[in-house]
C-alpha positions, 0 to 999 in steps of 0.5 A: 570622531562621529558618534550617532546620537541616541535617536539615531542609534535607537532608530538603527537598533529598530531596523536591525530588529525589524530585519532580523525578525523578517529573516526569522520569519522567512526562515520559519515559513521556509522550514514549514514549507520543507516539512510540508513537502516531506509527506503527501497524502492521497485518498481513494474511497473507491466508490467510483472507478475514476482514477483507477487503471485497470488490467487483465479484467474489469472494475465496477462499483458495488455494495458488498456486506454493507459497504461501497467498493470496487469489485475486480472481476476477470474476463469470462470463460477463465478456468485453467488451474494453472492460470495465475493471472490477476485483475490489477488496478492501479491508482492514477498519478501516485509515485510511491517510494516510502510511507504508509498504504491503507485499504479494506479489502475482502476476497473469497474464492469464486463458485466453481474455483479450483480446490486450491483457490485461497481467495488470493487478494493483496496490494502492490507497491512501488510497481512498474510496467503495470505490475510486471515489476512489483512488491506485493503483500497479500492474503490467503483468506480461506487459510486463516482458519484452516484445520491444518497449522501448515496452511494457517502459517501461509495466511499472509504472503510477501513476493516480489515479481518477476524474480521472487515469486512466492514459490521460489521464496518458500523453497529458499527461505521457508516461513520467512516471507509469510505468516499466520494471521486470523482471516475470515474468507469474504470478510472485510479486512483492514491492511496497513502496510508501512514501507521504508527503505528495504523494510515493509511491515504488515498490520491487519485489523488495526493490530498494534503488533505486525503479522509480517516483517519484510526486512529486505524488499527484493526490488530495493529502494525503488519507487512506483505505482500503488495498486490492488489486485485479486486473482482471477478465481477471486471474488474480490472487493476493495474499499477506502485506499489511502496512501501516504508518501514520505519523502 
């Protein structure tokens, strides 16, 4: 019966260890690669309109309250109080399902806006068809410091187009999809939206506590574009859009 010599045994052991080390290294790098694919980040400083798709109006770069950002404006001549059309901008090349969206936004009613204008301004996510199908969380800045408590309770709103506009949600589920948060009309406001499955949570101005929790996003676990919008009667500014997509 043949036995390997001691030197041959060590040689085989060394080869085995080398092969094992290579296998472990490959597994480590493969794991790192998988982990690296689980999250992607996109940043849009919004100091230019490059990388934006604009609908229902125009976008231009402006300095507002000491900060550079994108200014959305509706076509001139719009004055119909029943016209709720919004000017929308979407970040090109973003396919978002779960993750975190952050942006600085500022909105206030334009001079001469209807009396029920609130400075409507917000963020779309999982959007399709240029916003015709979308989840949205938005602010009504003039409500934040209103003298009536009921108006304050309508400072933040979730809705979902086309089937669940805000007025349907308010009628069918009063107080569930909107809430109060302190807002100053026209001031830069930081929005952070965390989306996971059918849940979306909004944080405002760096708070550790959310001001709005939605546990049943109406479009379900879909995916789509991320964008921002201002109603036609709003003087709307946006800066520092950041999108982190989790796998």
